[in-house]
C-alpha beads as a LAMMPS data file, in Angstrom:
LAMMPS data file: protein, C-alpha beads

71 atoms
70 bonds

1 atom types
1 bond types

-500.0 500.0 xlo xhi
-500.0 500.0 ylo yhi
-500.0 500.0 zlo zhi

Masses

1 110.0

Atoms # bond

1 1 1 -9.743 -20.642 -0.214
2 1 1 -6.219 -20.795 -0.440
3 1 1 -6.647 -20.132 -3.859
4 1 1 -8.325 -16.875 -3.426
5 1 1 -5.568 -16.102 -0.492
6 1 1 -2.493 -16.449 -3.435
7 1 1 -5.079 -14.152 -5.766
8 1 1 -5.361 -11.259 -3.210
9 1 1 -1.612 -11.720 -2.534
10 1 1 -0.304 -11.144 -5.943
11 1 1 -2.616 -8.793 -6.290
12 1 1 -1.713 -7.225 -3.469
13 1 1 1.763 -7.153 -4.439
14 1 1 1.558 -5.805 -7.978
15 1 1 -0.472 -2.761 -6.450
16 1 1 2.084 -1.861 -3.706
17 1 1 4.400 -1.729 -6.504
18 1 1 2.626 0.455 -8.536
19 1 1 2.291 2.979 -6.029
20 1 1 4.250 6.354 -6.272
21 1 1 7.019 7.010 -3.958
22 1 1 6.202 8.851 -1.099
23 1 1 9.252 8.153 0.753
24 1 1 11.693 9.947 -1.829
25 1 1 12.067 13.116 0.689
26 1 1 13.020 10.494 3.236
27 1 1 16.036 10.431 2.318
28 1 1 16.742 13.759 2.569
29 1 1 16.497 13.444 6.698
30 1 1 19.736 11.497 7.001
31 1 1 21.218 14.439 4.160
32 1 1 19.593 17.048 6.178
33 1 1 17.516 18.521 4.152
34 1 1 13.682 19.451 4.866
35 1 1 12.539 21.538 1.694
36 1 1 9.497 19.460 1.425
37 1 1 9.548 17.262 4.471
38 1 1 6.162 18.417 6.521
39 1 1 4.987 19.620 3.252
40 1 1 1.236 18.073 2.851
41 1 1 0.379 16.073 -0.086
42 1 1 -3.348 14.952 -1.016
43 1 1 -3.490 12.216 -2.811
44 1 1 -5.929 12.665 -6.279
45 1 1 -6.904 11.141 -9.518
46 1 1 -5.122 7.481 -9.944
47 1 1 -2.853 7.917 -6.347
48 1 1 -5.814 7.838 -4.568
49 1 1 -7.956 4.587 -6.662
50 1 1 -4.247 2.743 -6.123
51 1 1 -4.171 3.675 -2.695
52 1 1 -7.868 2.429 -1.826
53 1 1 -7.223 -0.586 -3.756
54 1 1 -4.330 -1.390 -1.793
55 1 1 -6.855 -0.802 1.575
56 1 1 -9.451 -3.083 0.284
57 1 1 -7.021 -5.773 -0.962
58 1 1 -4.969 -5.706 2.621
59 1 1 -8.326 -6.016 4.627
60 1 1 -8.810 -8.782 2.552
61 1 1 -6.030 -10.497 3.048
62 1 1 -6.170 -9.973 6.586
63 1 1 -9.595 -11.460 6.961
64 1 1 -9.043 -14.502 4.474
65 1 1 -6.003 -15.276 6.651
66 1 1 -7.999 -14.849 10.099
67 1 1 -10.757 -17.073 8.238
68 1 1 -8.506 -19.742 7.138
69 1 1 -6.907 -20.105 10.378
70 1 1 -9.809 -20.759 12.486
71 1 1 -11.937 -23.064 9.714

Bonds

1 1 1 2
2 1 2 3
3 1 3 4
4 1 4 5
5 1 5 6
6 1 6 7
7 1 7 8
8 1 8 9
9 1 9 10
10 1 10 11
11 1 11 12
12 1 12 13
13 1 13 14
14 1 14 15
15 1 15 16
16 1 16 17
17 1 17 18
18 1 18 19
19 1 19 20
20 1 20 21
21 1 21 22
22 1 22 23
23 1 23 24
24 1 24 25
25 1 25 26
26 1 26 27
27 1 27 28
28 1 28 29
29 1 29 30
30 1 30 31
31 1 31 32
32 1 32 33
33 1 33 34
34 1 34 35
35 1 35 36
36 1 36 37
37 1 37 38
38 1 38 39
39 1 39 40
40 1 40 41
41 1 41 42
42 1 42 43
43 1 43 44
44 1 44 45
45 1 45 46
46 1 46 47
47 1 47 48
48 1 48 49
49 1 49 50
50 1 50 51
51 1 51 52
52 1 52 53
53 1 53 54
54 1 54 55
55 1 55 56
56 1 56 57
57 1 57 58
58 1 58 59
59 1 59 60
60 1 60 61
61 1 61 62
62 1 62 63
63 1 63 64
64 1 64 65
65 1 65 66
66 1 66 67
67 1 67 68
68 1 68 69
69 1 69 70
70 1 70 71
């Protein structure tokens, strides 16, 4: 079970690093630029797949951690 948690953890780290920088406009908040601050951007294609994989791995990490704690 510990090895499975380790594998999920490593995959979660890798997939988070592969995500695109959605927080790039956040640096404009400090400088006062709000060109596309509230612009809605939908995830499409590979961004959507990576986002869903991240969600799945995060849930798996949480569940495995809880199971390991109570067993």
